[in-house]
C-alpha positions, 0 to 999 in steps of 0.5 A: 451089557444087557440089564434087566428091570429090577436088577441092582447096579452100581455106578462106575463112572459119574464123570463129565455128565453131559446132563449138566446141560440138560434139565437133569438135577438128579444124577447117579454117584459113583459107588452107589447102588441103584435098581434098574426101573426101565430100559431105553436102547443102550440106557437105563432108568433108575428106581432111586433117581427121577428127573423132570421130563424133557424133549429127547433129541432123537425124535422130539418126544418129551420123556425123562432122560436116562443114563448110559448103561456103560456107566454101570455094572451089575452088583454081584451078591455073594452068599455068606458062608459062616461054617468056618466060624460055626466050627470055631465055636464048637471047638473043631479044627478048621483047615484052611 
């Protein structure tokens, strides 16, 4: 799944963090909503969470660790329709 910067996501898997072996004291929590602040391959950075920079295992560059995108899903925002309640206030019958 492709995410974009600024998108709201919810953590759906906070189990078994390999991050416990790394210098990553701050981790996402299942059920919490976050904002994507950056992208790196199949991983994301979160606006609400930052951690100290560390060496990346692939190329040795020092950077902040990111989180696998598969542990998140997009937040679906629904528009609230209060027309049924408005009709109740005006005394008009609402058919379901």
